[in-house]
C-alpha positions as CSV (number, residue, x, y, z in Angstrom):
1,M,108.9,142.0,96.8
2,V,105.3,141.6,97.5
3,Q,104.8,140.7,101.3
4,S,102.1,138.9,103.0
5,S,100.2,139.4,106.2
6,V,97.6,137.6,108.6
7,L,95.6,140.2,110.4
8,G,94.8,137.7,113.0
9,F,94.0,133.8,114.2
10,P,91.7,132.3,115.9
11,R,92.6,132.5,119.5
12,I,91.2,129.3,120.7
13,G,93.7,126.7,120.1
14,G,93.4,123.3,117.7
15,K,91.2,121.2,120.2
16,R,89.4,124.1,122.4
17,E,92.5,124.1,124.5
18,I,91.6,127.5,125.9
19,K,87.9,127.0,126.3
20,K,88.9,124.0,128.1
21,A,90.8,125.3,130.4
22,V,89.2,129.0,131.2
23,E,86.4,127.2,132.2
24,S,88.6,124.7,134.6
25,Y,89.7,128.2,136.0
26,W,86.2,129.3,136.7
27,A,85.4,126.1,138.2
28,D,88.4,126.7,140.4
29,K,89.6,123.2,139.0
30,S,93.0,124.8,138.0
31,S,95.0,128.2,138.6
32,A,95.3,131.6,137.4
33,D,99.3,130.2,136.3
34,E,97.6,127.3,134.6
35,L,95.3,129.3,132.4
36,Q,98.6,130.8,131.4
37,K,100.8,128.3,130.9
38,V,97.7,127.4,128.0
39,A,97.3,130.3,126.9
40,K,101.3,130.9,125.9
41,E,101.2,127.1,124.7
42,T,98.8,128.1,122.2
43,R,100.3,131.9,121.3
44,A,103.8,129.9,120.6
45,A,101.7,127.4,118.0
46,N,99.5,129.6,116.3
47,W,102.9,131.7,115.7
48,A,104.8,128.7,114.5
49,T,101.8,128.0,111.9
50,I,102.3,132.0,110.6
51,K,105.8,131.3,110.3
52,E,106.2,128.2,109.0
53,A,103.5,129.5,106.1
54,G,105.9,131.8,105.3
55,V,104.1,134.8,106.2
56,D,105.8,138.3,106.4
57,F,103.6,139.8,108.9
58,I,102.9,137.4,112.0
59,P,100.1,139.2,114.3
60,S,100.2,139.1,118.6
61,N,98.0,140.2,120.6
62,D,95.6,139.0,118.9
63,F,94.9,136.3,121.7
64,T,92.0,136.9,124.1
65,F,90.6,134.4,127.0
66,Y,87.1,136.4,126.3
67,D,87.1,139.4,124.2
68,H,89.8,141.9,122.4
69,V,87.8,144.5,123.0
70,L,87.2,144.0,126.6
71,D,91.4,143.3,126.7
72,T,91.6,146.7,125.5
73,S,89.1,148.7,127.9
74,V,91.1,146.3,131.0
75,L,94.7,147.7,129.1
76,L,93.5,151.8,129.0
77,G,92.2,152.0,132.5
78,N,88.6,151.8,131.6
79,I,87.0,150.0,134.0
80,P,83.4,150.4,135.3
81,P,83.7,151.6,139.0
82,K,81.1,148.5,140.3
83,Y,84.1,145.8,139.0
84,A,86.9,148.6,139.9
85,K,85.1,148.9,144.1
86,A,85.1,144.6,143.5
87,A,88.5,144.5,142.9
88,S,89.7,147.3,145.7
89,E,87.8,145.5,148.5
90,K,87.5,142.3,147.5
91,S,91.4,142.2,146.2
92,L,90.5,140.7,143.0
93,S,93.2,140.2,140.3
94,Q,93.0,141.7,136.6
95,L,92.1,138.5,135.3
96,D,89.2,138.3,137.4
97,V,88.1,141.9,136.8
98,M,88.0,141.1,133.6
99,F,86.3,137.7,134.0
100,A,83.7,139.4,135.8
101,M,82.9,142.2,132.9
102,G,82.6,139.8,130.8
103,R,80.4,137.5,132.6
104,G,79.4,138.9,135.5
105,R,80.6,137.8,139.3
106,Q,78.6,136.3,142.5
107,R,81.0,134.7,144.9
108,D,83.5,135.7,147.1
109,G,80.7,138.7,148.5
110,V,81.5,140.2,144.9
111,D,77.9,140.7,143.3
112,V,78.3,142.5,139.9
113,E,76.5,141.7,136.9
114,A,77.6,141.5,133.0
115,C,78.7,144.6,131.3
116,E,76.5,144.6,127.8
117,M,77.6,142.1,124.8
118,K,76.6,143.5,121.3
119,K,77.5,141.7,118.1
120,W,81.0,142.5,116.1
121,F,79.9,144.5,112.6
122,D,77.4,141.8,111.3
123,S,79.7,138.8,112.3
124,N,78.4,136.0,114.8
125,Y,81.0,137.0,117.1
126,H,80.4,139.0,120.4
127,F,81.7,141.8,122.1
128,I,81.8,143.4,125.7
129,V,80.6,146.7,124.9
130,P,83.2,149.6,126.7
131,E,81.2,152.0,129.1
132,L,82.1,155.5,128.4
133,S,81.1,159.3,130.2
134,S,82.9,162.1,130.9
135,S,84.3,160.9,134.0
136,T,85.8,158.0,132.5
137,K,89.4,158.5,132.6
138,F,92.3,156.4,130.8
139,A,95.4,155.4,132.1
140,L,98.0,152.3,130.2
141,S,97.9,149.0,132.0
142,S,101.5,148.8,134.1
143,S,102.0,145.5,132.4
144,P,100.2,146.4,129.1
145,K,99.1,143.2,127.3
146,P,100.6,143.8,123.8
147,V,103.6,144.5,125.0
148,E,104.1,141.6,127.1
149,E,103.1,139.0,124.1
150,F,104.9,140.8,121.9
151,K,108.1,140.2,124.3
152,E,107.4,136.5,124.7
153,A,106.8,136.2,120.8
154,K,110.0,137.4,120.5
155,E,111.9,135.3,122.9
156,A,110.3,132.4,121.3
157,G,111.6,133.4,118.3
158,F,109.0,135.0,116.5
159,E,109.0,138.3,115.1
160,T,105.9,139.6,115.2
161,R,103.3,143.0,114.4
162,P,100.9,143.3,117.1
163,V,97.7,144.1,116.4
164,L,95.2,146.5,118.5
165,L,92.0,148.1,117.9
166,G,92.1,151.8,116.8
167,P,91.0,154.7,119.8
168,I,88.5,155.8,117.0
169,S,86.7,152.6,116.7
170,Y,86.8,151.6,120.5
171,L,85.2,155.2,121.4
172,L,82.6,155.2,118.7
173,L,81.7,151.0,119.5
174,G,81.6,152.3,123.1
175,K,77.9,153.1,124.8
176,N,77.3,156.1,127.5
177,A,77.4,155.1,131.1
178,R,74.8,154.9,133.3
179,D,76.2,158.3,134.7
180,A,76.4,159.6,131.3
181,D,74.8,163.2,130.7
182,A,72.2,163.1,128.1
183,D,74.5,164.5,125.7
184,F,77.7,163.3,126.0
185,K,79.5,161.7,123.3
186,P,82.5,159.3,123.4
187,L,84.3,160.7,120.5
188,S,84.9,163.8,123.7
189,L,87.4,161.6,124.8
190,L,89.1,161.4,121.8
191,D,91.8,163.6,123.4
192,S,92.7,162.5,126.6
193,L,92.9,158.7,124.6
194,V,95.2,158.8,122.0
195,P,98.3,159.8,124.6
196,V,97.8,156.4,125.9
197,Y,98.0,155.0,122.8
198,T,100.8,157.3,122.0
199,E,102.9,155.9,125.1
200,L,101.5,152.3,124.0
201,L,103.2,152.4,120.5
202,K,106.5,154.2,122.1
203,K,106.7,151.0,124.6
204,L,106.4,149.0,121.9
205,A,109.0,150.4,119.7
206,E,111.2,150.3,122.7
207,A,110.8,146.2,123.2
208,G,111.7,146.4,119.7
209,A,108.5,146.2,117.4
210,K,109.2,147.5,113.8
211,S,105.8,147.9,113.2
212,V,102.1,148.1,114.4
213,Q,98.9,146.7,113.0
214,I,96.1,149.6,114.2
215,D,92.2,148.2,113.3
216,E,89.5,150.7,113.1
217,P,87.0,149.0,111.2
218,V,84.3,151.9,112.0
219,L,85.5,153.1,108.7
220,V,83.7,150.9,106.5
221,L,80.0,152.3,108.6
222,D,78.2,155.5,107.4
223,Q,79.7,157.9,109.0
224,E,79.8,162.1,110.1
225,K,82.3,164.3,108.0
226,S,83.5,165.4,111.3
227,L,85.4,162.2,111.6
228,A,87.8,163.4,109.2
229,S,89.7,165.9,111.1
230,S,89.4,163.3,114.1
231,F,91.4,160.5,112.3
232,K,93.9,163.4,111.1
233,S,94.6,164.7,114.6
234,T,95.0,161.3,116.2
235,Y,96.9,159.6,113.5
236,E,99.4,162.6,113.2
237,T,99.5,162.1,116.9
238,L,100.5,158.8,116.9
239,A,102.8,158.3,114.1
240,Q,105.1,160.7,115.9
241,A,105.8,157.6,118.7
242,G,108.0,156.6,115.3
243,L,106.0,153.2,115.2
244,P,105.0,152.9,111.7
245,I,101.5,152.1,111.4
246,T,99.4,149.8,109.5
247,L,95.6,150.9,109.7
248,A,93.0,148.1,109.0
249,T,89.7,147.9,107.7
250,Y,87.6,144.7,107.0
251,F,84.3,143.7,106.4
252,G,83.4,146.2,104.2
253,R,84.1,149.2,101.6
254,I,86.2,152.8,102.7
255,T,83.8,154.4,99.7
256,E,83.8,158.0,100.8
257,N,86.5,157.7,103.6
258,I,88.9,157.7,101.3
259,D,89.2,160.9,100.6
260,F,90.6,161.4,104.1
261,V,92.3,157.8,105.1
262,K,94.5,158.5,101.8
263,D,96.3,161.8,103.3
264,L,96.8,159.9,106.8
265,P,100.2,159.6,108.2
266,I,100.1,155.6,107.5
267,D,102.4,153.4,106.6
268,A,100.2,151.2,104.6
269,I,96.0,150.3,104.3
270,H,94.1,147.7,104.7
271,V,91.4,147.5,102.3
272,D,88.9,143.7,102.7
273,L,88.7,142.6,98.9
274,D,86.7,139.7,99.9
275,R,83.8,141.4,100.9
276,A,83.9,144.7,98.8
277,A,86.3,143.9,96.1
278,D,84.9,146.5,93.9
279,Q,86.8,149.2,96.2
280,L,89.9,147.8,94.6
281,D,90.1,150.7,91.9
282,D,89.1,153.5,94.2
283,V,91.9,152.5,96.5
284,L,94.9,151.9,93.5
285,A,93.9,155.4,92.4
286,A,94.0,157.6,95.9
287,F,97.2,156.1,96.6
288,K,98.9,156.0,93.9
289,N,101.2,159.1,94.6
290,S,101.4,158.2,98.0
291,K,104.3,156.4,99.7
292,A,101.9,154.2,101.8
293,K,101.5,151.0,100.7
294,V,98.4,148.9,100.3
295,S,97.1,145.5,102.3
296,L,94.9,143.9,99.8
297,G,92.4,141.5,101.6
298,L,92.3,138.7,99.2
299,I,91.5,135.3,101.2
300,S,88.3,135.2,102.8
301,G,88.8,135.5,107.0
302,R,84.8,135.2,107.2
303,N,84.0,132.0,105.5
304,I,85.6,128.5,104.3
305,W,86.0,128.2,100.7
306,K,89.3,127.8,99.3
307,G,90.1,130.8,97.6
308,D,90.6,131.2,93.7
309,L,93.9,131.8,93.9
310,E,94.2,132.0,90.4
311,K,91.3,135.2,90.5
312,A,93.5,136.4,93.2
313,I,96.9,137.0,91.9
314,A,95.1,138.5,89.0
315,T,94.1,140.9,91.2
316,A,97.3,141.2,93.5
317,Q,98.8,142.1,90.2
318,K,97.1,145.1,89.2
319,A,97.5,146.1,92.4
320,V,101.2,145.6,91.4
321,D,101.3,146.7,88.4
322,A,99.7,150.2,89.4
323,L,102.2,150.5,92.8
324,G,104.8,148.6,92.3
325,E,106.0,145.5,94.5
326,D,107.0,147.1,97.1
327,R,103.8,148.5,98.2
328,V,101.9,145.8,97.7
329,V,100.8,143.2,100.3
330,V,98.7,140.1,100.2
331,A,96.4,139.2,103.3
332,T,93.9,138.0,104.4
333,S,90.6,140.1,104.7
334,S,90.4,140.5,108.1
335,S,91.5,138.7,111.3
336,L,91.1,134.3,110.9
337,L,88.9,134.4,114.2
338,H,85.9,133.9,112.8
339,T,86.9,131.0,110.7
340,P,87.9,127.1,112.2
341,V,91.4,126.7,113.3
342,T,92.6,123.7,110.8
343,L,91.2,121.4,108.4
344,A,93.9,118.7,109.9
345,N,91.2,117.7,112.5
346,E,88.2,116.6,110.4
347,S,88.9,113.1,109.3
348,K,85.1,112.5,108.7
349,L,84.4,114.8,105.8
350,S,84.6,112.9,102.0
351,A,87.4,113.8,99.9
352,E,85.2,115.6,97.8
353,V,83.4,117.8,100.0
354,K,86.9,118.5,102.6
355,D,88.5,119.6,99.0
356,W,86.3,122.9,98.7
357,F,87.2,124.2,102.2
358,S,90.5,126.5,103.6
359,F,90.5,127.1,106.8
360,A,92.5,129.1,109.2
361,T,95.4,127.4,108.6
362,E,95.0,126.6,104.9
363,K,94.6,130.1,104.6
364,V,97.7,131.3,105.5
365,H,99.5,129.0,103.5
366,E,96.5,130.5,100.1
367,V,98.3,134.3,101.5
368,A,101.8,133.1,101.1
369,T,101.4,130.9,97.7
370,I,99.4,134.6,96.2
371,A,102.6,136.4,97.2
372,K,105.0,134.1,96.3
373,V,104.0,134.1,93.0
374,V,103.2,138.1,92.3
375,S,107.0,138.3,93.5
376,G,108.2,135.6,90.6
377,N,108.4,132.5,92.9
378,T,107.2,129.5,90.9
379,D,109.2,126.9,92.4
380,D,107.7,123.2,92.0
381,K,106.2,123.6,95.5
382,V,104.3,126.8,94.2
383,K,103.5,125.3,91.0
384,E,101.6,122.1,92.6
385,A,99.8,124.5,95.1
386,L,98.1,125.8,92.1
387,E,97.6,123.3,90.1
388,A,96.1,121.8,93.1
389,N,93.8,124.7,93.7
390,K,92.7,125.2,90.2
391,K,91.4,121.4,89.6
392,S,89.7,121.9,93.1
393,I,87.6,125.4,92.5
394,A,86.6,123.7,88.7
395,A,85.2,120.7,90.7
396,R,83.6,122.6,92.9
397,R,82.0,124.9,90.0
398,D,81.0,121.5,88.2
399,F,78.9,120.2,91.8
400,E,77.8,123.9,92.0
401,K,75.6,123.0,88.5
402,K,73.9,120.0,89.6
403,S,71.8,121.5,92.5
404,D,68.2,120.5,93.0
405,A,66.1,121.8,90.4
406,S,62.9,120.9,92.7
407,V,63.7,123.6,95.1
408,R,64.6,126.5,93.0
409,D,61.3,125.2,91.1
410,R,59.4,125.3,93.9
411,L,61.1,128.9,95.4
412,S,60.1,130.6,91.7
413,A,56.3,129.2,92.3
414,V,56.1,131.1,95.5
415,T,53.1,133.6,95.6
416,D,52.6,136.8,97.5
417,E,49.3,135.5,99.5
418,Q,52.3,132.7,101.3
419,Y,54.4,135.8,103.0
420,H,50.7,136.4,104.6
421,R,49.2,135.3,107.8
422,K,45.2,135.0,107.3
423,S,44.3,137.6,109.1
424,K,45.4,140.7,111.5
425,F,46.5,140.7,114.8
426,P,43.7,141.7,117.3
427,E,41.3,138.9,115.3
428,R,44.6,136.2,115.9
429,I,45.1,136.8,119.4
430,A,41.6,136.7,120.0
431,A,41.2,133.1,118.8
432,Q,44.4,132.2,120.4
433,Q,43.1,133.5,123.9
434,K,40.0,131.7,123.3
435,R,41.9,128.6,121.9
436,V,44.2,129.1,125.5
437,A,43.4,131.4,128.0
438,L,47.0,132.3,129.7
439,P,47.1,134.8,132.7
440,K,48.1,138.3,131.9
441,F,52.2,138.5,132.7
442,P,52.1,135.2,130.8
443,T,55.6,133.2,131.9
444,T,57.7,131.6,129.4
445,T,61.3,130.8,128.6
446,I,63.0,131.1,125.1
447,G,63.4,127.3,124.8
448,S,66.7,125.4,125.8
449,F,67.1,124.6,129.2
450,P,70.7,123.4,130.6
451,Q,72.9,121.2,128.3
452,T,74.6,119.1,131.3
453,K,77.3,117.2,131.2
454,E,75.0,114.4,130.9
455,I,73.2,115.1,127.8
456,R,76.5,116.0,126.0
457,Q,77.8,112.4,127.5
458,A,75.0,110.5,126.0
459,R,75.0,112.7,122.5
460,A,78.8,111.9,122.0
461,K,77.9,107.8,122.8
462,F,75.2,107.8,120.6
463,T,77.2,109.4,117.9
464,K,79.6,107.5,118.5
465,G,77.4,104.4,118.5
466,D,77.9,103.0,121.7
467,L,74.1,103.9,122.7
468,S,71.3,102.5,120.3
469,S,68.7,105.0,119.1
470,E,66.3,103.4,121.3
471,E,68.5,103.8,124.4
472,Y,69.2,107.0,123.6
473,D,65.6,108.5,122.2
474,K,64.8,106.6,125.8
475,F,67.2,109.4,127.7
476,I,66.0,112.2,125.7
477,A,62.4,111.3,126.5
478,S,63.5,111.6,130.4
479,E,64.8,114.5,130.1
480,I,62.0,116.2,128.6
481,E,60.4,114.9,131.4
482,H,61.9,116.3,134.2
483,A,62.6,119.7,132.1
484,I,58.6,119.8,131.4
485,K,58.0,118.4,135.7
486,F,59.9,121.3,136.7
487,Q,58.3,124.1,134.6
488,E,55.1,122.7,135.8
489,R,56.1,122.8,139.9
490,I,57.6,126.8,139.6
491,G,54.3,127.9,137.7
492,L,55.3,128.8,133.9
493,D,52.8,129.2,132.4
494,V,53.7,128.3,128.5
495,L,56.8,125.4,128.4
496,V,59.2,124.4,126.1
497,H,60.6,120.7,126.1
498,G,64.2,122.5,126.6
499,E,65.9,120.9,123.5
500,P,68.0,118.2,125.1
501,E,68.4,116.3,121.6
502,R,69.8,120.1,119.9
503,N,73.6,120.1,119.9
504,D,73.3,123.9,118.8
505,M,70.6,125.5,117.5
506,V,71.8,126.3,114.0
507,Q,73.7,122.6,113.2
508,Y,70.6,120.8,114.7
509,F,68.6,122.0,111.7
510,G,71.6,121.7,109.2
511,E,71.8,118.2,110.6
512,K,68.3,117.4,109.3
513,L,68.2,119.3,105.9
514,E,69.0,118.4,102.9
515,G,72.4,120.3,101.3
516,F,74.2,120.6,104.5
517,A,77.9,119.5,105.4
518,F,78.9,119.2,109.1
519,T,82.9,118.9,110.8
520,E,84.2,117.3,113.4
521,N,86.1,120.1,115.3
522,A,85.5,123.7,113.0
523,W,85.2,125.3,116.1
524,V,84.6,129.2,115.9
525,Q,84.2,130.9,119.0
526,S,80.6,133.1,119.2
527,Y,81.6,135.4,122.5
528,G,84.2,134.0,125.9
529,S,84.0,130.4,126.1
530,R,80.8,129.8,123.7
531,Y,82.0,127.8,121.0
532,V,79.8,127.2,118.0
533,R,80.5,124.7,114.8
534,P,79.0,126.4,112.0
535,P,76.8,124.2,109.4
536,I,78.0,124.5,105.4
537,I,75.5,124.9,103.0
538,V,76.6,123.6,99.7
539,S,73.7,123.2,97.7
540,D,70.3,123.9,97.4
541,V,68.4,123.1,101.1
542,S,65.2,121.5,101.1
543,R,63.3,119.4,104.3
544,P,63.0,115.3,103.8
545,K,60.8,115.0,106.5
546,A,59.8,116.5,110.0
547,M,62.5,117.7,112.0
548,T,61.2,118.8,115.2
549,V,57.5,117.4,115.7
550,Q,58.3,114.4,117.5
551,W,59.8,115.5,120.4
552,S,57.3,118.8,120.6
553,S,54.7,116.2,120.7
554,Y,55.8,114.2,123.2
555,A,56.2,116.9,125.2
556,Q,52.7,117.8,124.9
557,T,51.1,115.0,125.7
558,L,52.9,115.1,129.3
559,S,51.6,118.8,130.3
560,K,48.1,120.0,130.2
561,Q,50.0,123.9,129.4
562,P,50.7,124.6,126.2
563,V,54.5,123.6,125.3
564,K,56.4,125.7,122.5
565,G,57.4,124.1,119.0
566,M,60.9,126.1,118.8
567,L,62.7,126.3,115.5
568,T,65.5,128.4,113.9
569,G,64.6,131.0,111.5
570,P,65.9,131.0,108.1
571,V,67.7,134.3,108.3
572,T,70.1,133.0,111.3
573,I,70.1,129.3,109.9
574,L,71.9,131.2,106.7
575,N,73.7,134.1,109.2
576,W,75.4,131.3,111.6
577,S,76.0,128.6,109.5
578,F,78.7,129.2,106.0
579,P,77.0,130.1,103.4
580,R,77.2,129.5,99.4
581,V,79.0,132.2,97.7
582,D,77.8,131.3,93.7
583,V,74.1,131.7,94.9
584,S,72.6,134.7,96.5
585,K,71.9,134.9,100.8
586,E,68.3,135.4,98.9
587,V,67.6,132.5,97.0
588,Q,69.6,130.5,100.3
589,S,67.3,132.6,102.6
590,K,64.1,131.8,101.2
591,Q,65.2,128.0,100.5
592,L,65.3,127.2,104.0
593,A,62.1,129.8,104.5
594,L,60.4,127.1,102.8
595,A,61.8,123.8,104.8
596,L,60.9,125.8,108.0
597,R,57.4,126.5,106.7
598,D,56.9,122.8,105.9
599,E,57.6,122.2,109.5
600,V,55.8,125.2,111.1
601,V,52.3,123.8,109.7
602,D,53.5,120.0,110.5
603,L,53.6,121.5,114.3
604,E,50.1,123.0,113.8
605,K,48.8,119.6,112.8
606,A,50.1,117.8,115.6
607,K,48.2,120.6,117.9
608,I,51.3,122.4,119.0
609,F,49.4,125.7,120.5
610,A,52.6,128.1,120.2
611,I,55.4,128.2,117.9
612,Q,58.6,129.8,118.1
613,V,60.6,130.7,114.8
614,D,63.7,132.4,116.7
615,E,66.0,135.2,114.4
616,P,68.3,136.6,116.3
617,A,70.4,137.4,113.6
618,I,68.1,139.5,111.8
619,R,69.6,142.4,112.8
620,E,73.0,141.6,113.1
621,G,72.9,140.9,109.0
622,L,72.3,143.9,108.3
623,P,74.7,145.7,105.6
624,L,77.0,147.9,107.1
625,R,75.9,150.6,104.6
626,R,72.8,152.0,104.9
627,A,72.6,152.0,101.4
628,D,72.2,148.5,101.0
629,W,69.5,148.0,104.1
630,D,66.5,148.2,101.8
631,A,67.1,144.8,99.6
632,Y,68.5,142.7,102.4
633,L,65.7,143.5,104.9
634,K,62.6,143.2,102.0
635,W,64.2,139.6,101.5
636,A,65.1,139.0,105.2
637,V,61.4,139.8,106.6
638,D,60.0,138.0,103.7
639,S,61.9,135.0,104.2
640,F,60.7,134.7,108.1
641,K,57.2,135.8,107.0
642,L,57.1,132.6,104.2
643,A,58.1,130.3,107.0
644,T,55.3,131.7,109.5
645,A,52.6,132.6,107.6
646,G,50.5,128.9,106.5
647,V,49.2,128.3,110.1
648,E,46.1,129.8,111.3
649,N,44.8,132.6,113.7
650,D,44.5,130.7,116.6
651,T,48.2,129.2,116.4
652,Q,50.8,131.7,117.9
653,V,54.2,132.3,115.9
654,H,56.9,133.4,118.5
655,S,59.9,135.0,117.5
656,H,63.2,136.0,119.3
657,F,65.8,138.9,119.2
658,C,68.8,139.4,120.8
659,Y,70.9,142.6,120.9
660,S,68.7,144.9,118.8
661,D,68.9,148.6,118.6
662,F,65.1,148.6,116.8
663,G,65.0,151.9,116.2
664,D,66.2,152.1,113.0
665,I,64.9,148.8,111.5
666,W,61.5,149.4,113.6
667,T,58.8,148.9,110.4
668,D,60.7,146.4,109.4
669,I,60.1,144.3,112.7
670,M,56.7,145.4,112.3
671,R,56.7,144.1,109.2
672,M,57.7,140.7,110.7
673,D,54.1,140.6,112.3
674,A,54.9,137.8,114.8
675,D,52.3,137.5,117.7
676,V,54.8,137.4,120.4
677,I,58.4,138.6,120.2
678,S,61.1,138.6,123.3
679,I,64.1,140.1,123.2
680,E,67.5,140.7,124.7
681,A,66.8,143.6,126.7
682,S,68.5,142.8,130.5
683,K,71.3,144.8,130.0
684,S,70.8,147.8,127.7
685,D,69.4,150.1,130.2
686,L,65.8,149.5,128.7
687,K,66.6,151.7,126.0
688,L,65.4,149.0,123.4
689,L,62.5,149.0,125.0
690,Q,61.8,153.0,124.3
691,V,60.8,152.4,120.6
692,F,58.0,150.0,121.6
693,K,56.3,153.1,123.1
694,A,57.6,155.7,120.9
695,Q,55.8,153.7,117.8
696,G,53.2,152.4,120.1
697,Y,53.6,148.2,119.3
698,E,50.6,146.3,119.4
699,N,51.5,143.1,119.4
700,D,52.7,141.5,122.2
701,V,56.5,141.8,124.0
702,G,58.8,139.5,126.2
703,P,61.4,141.5,127.4
704,G,64.7,139.8,128.5
705,L,64.4,140.2,132.7
706,Y,67.7,138.7,133.2
707,D,70.9,137.7,131.5
708,I,71.2,134.0,130.9
709,H,75.3,134.9,129.5
710,S,76.1,135.0,133.3
711,P,75.7,132.7,136.1
712,R,74.5,135.4,138.3
713,V,71.3,134.8,140.2
714,P,68.7,138.0,139.8
715,S,66.7,138.6,143.2
716,E,62.7,138.2,143.0
717,Q,63.0,142.0,143.8
718,E,65.3,142.8,141.2
719,L,63.0,141.7,139.0
720,K,60.2,143.3,140.3
721,E,61.5,146.2,139.6
722,R,63.0,145.6,135.6
723,I,58.7,144.4,135.0
724,K,58.3,147.8,136.6
725,N,60.6,149.6,134.6
726,M,59.9,148.5,131.6
727,L,56.0,148.9,132.2
728,E,56.4,152.8,130.9
729,S,57.1,151.1,127.4
730,I,55.2,148.3,127.3
731,K,51.5,147.9,127.8
732,V,50.0,145.9,130.9
733,E,48.4,143.5,128.4
734,R,50.5,143.1,126.0
735,F,53.4,141.6,128.5
736,V,54.9,138.9,128.3
737,V,57.5,137.4,131.1
738,N,60.8,136.0,129.9
739,P,64.7,135.7,130.6
740,D,66.5,137.5,127.6
741,C,67.8,134.2,126.3
742,G,67.5,130.5,126.2
743,L,69.5,128.2,129.2
744,K,71.9,125.8,127.4
745,T,74.6,127.6,128.8
746,R,73.6,127.8,133.0
747,G,73.5,125.0,135.1
748,W,70.1,123.4,136.4
749,K,70.7,125.1,140.0
750,E,71.0,129.0,139.1
751,T,68.3,128.0,136.4
752,E,66.0,126.6,139.3
753,E,66.5,130.0,141.1
754,S,66.1,132.3,138.7
755,L,62.9,131.0,137.1
756,Q,61.5,130.9,140.4
757,N,61.9,134.4,140.8
758,L,60.9,135.4,137.2
759,V,57.7,133.4,138.1
760,N,57.0,134.6,141.4
761,A,58.1,138.2,140.1
762,A,55.4,137.6,137.1
763,K,52.6,136.9,140.0
764,W,53.3,139.7,141.6
765,A,52.7,142.1,138.8
766,R,49.5,140.2,137.7
767,E,48.4,141.5,141.4
768,E,50.5,144.8,141.5
769,Y,48.6,145.4,138.3
770,A,45.4,143.8,138.0
771,T,42.7,146.5,137.3
772,K,45.4,148.1,134.2
773,A,45.2,147.5,131.1
């Protein structure tokens, strides 16, 4: 009989219960016990959803309050010294230590910054980076979370399979701590880490677990051959704990790593056939003569489109023919944490559009249905599901054929000239300085200001029809005026309008473009308690009218200082949406670029001096295998240039990047040719900036001076020190002073204090480096 499996489920709650509970706890409005109660209810609801669908392997330990990698660090006792010290001296609970590592803490005598945060492979989920050095000591938590949640599920009547982040992936995803030796390699800690994992597996077995899922997603990356011996020794040791292991890979293909994976003492190998369907033949051939099961990731954990069950069943049957029913498992391609919880909470989608989609709850049923069919179950309920799916897929394919020909015609007519600015940077910066004479170390922000409770309430009332357009516009105008006056008061040089009218940096634009569909409650976790509702690209994309000119122009009338126009770039809109799967990402990105090009030109016509086109997702969108990089980077960078190259020399083009290791894509960053780039650099120990010095970057750079993901307020002296350190990599005349990202998630009090300190630090730098260039 073919079994079924779900690798993980969204941990946010069907109605964002976890976000509300966590933020209530942070605000001291509820206790830790109340927070844990909501978590327990959410976990039970998730397990029930999966069990009721008829899935065989139900995951546990896939839940987290903040991040599963951070949970793993706490589980393994890898608490950086400053957090351990705070816990010891201030008697912080393990829960509060975990939150301090994730978001920083500045209260009760504790002042610590958050740990570094990075994107989880090529997804829009963020993880907290483990800090490692030769002095790192691992020790299993006294109440291991995987064991406790397994027991909790068992007591509630659910037989679950615990999910763990594998030891090799954990180490390779980590970074060298500040006290690490220059030649330290995280993988050197493997021998001290594996015994802790072995201890954990034994405790799970003692608790009654029948198997365990160990995720090793680094197996889909380009790795050195030396990993083969690391995997061999590690999994031979872990197998001795006596708990059958499903080794899970996802987001890509195993490729050459399969040569050693096939010989590991594992019970099953999981492969992602959504992102890498072409690896099936190699996997089946490699495992044909072994006893291990093969888990087929047939239902996407990364998109919201209904699975083509007929196609998936044919693939599963191919595996059954090769291995036999007892050695095949039908599964989601990855954890479903990257998808919304359920379609049941969507009441405003049209019946036609809603029928195209499948969220986490619906995907669970798809997995179960495929397994039943391949196992020979064709009862009436299964037949109905198959017939409904067949009709839905056919209807979607028919819709795709009716896309907008004019958009495709315009894209096919794009010339090489449209990808390039009129002049090189030296001529442009001279024209820009002549138009607006900015001081040395000009100050600005990345764009957004706090999205207050009042803003959210006004937006909700407007959406419900309780506020008229006139009333809502008046409210937004007053918020913009408040933001402009504040920036003028503290002395910022290049202002922003604060974006009070925007719900999300991608959703806002999607709502103003043709070709998108939107949801009410399709929330997906980005990091911590930060959730987003990605728009869905359903057809060809175009701009029916100007999207931002109204409020950017209004803001500029309020000040003599330049006010930036703020746009989200084409690659980021694409990567932070659920894209189409019937046409290439390149086509979708360049359609978005043409729409944004029209907006950029309209902002210039409205006398906006600086236009920021943010591309925080351009680095995260890199394919996981280097062999695939060149093709992606060609169209991704071209998309940005197509969107921004239509303006005159004296219009300044900015862009913003997050969590980007620039060294390996440096020539592509250069090719983007933005006049000013701002980057996240506050939590990266300045390592991102070294490449600017090494490569002799000549355009303007705004290295983020402080971490906006934390409520902590940096001191003026702290910011001065950072400027001083950053000037070792960036030229004085090219240095722009700004935070590391937008401020929408922060409160006004901390924003005002932080930005005043930033402006003061910039003024100090102007005096300190007055004669240097």
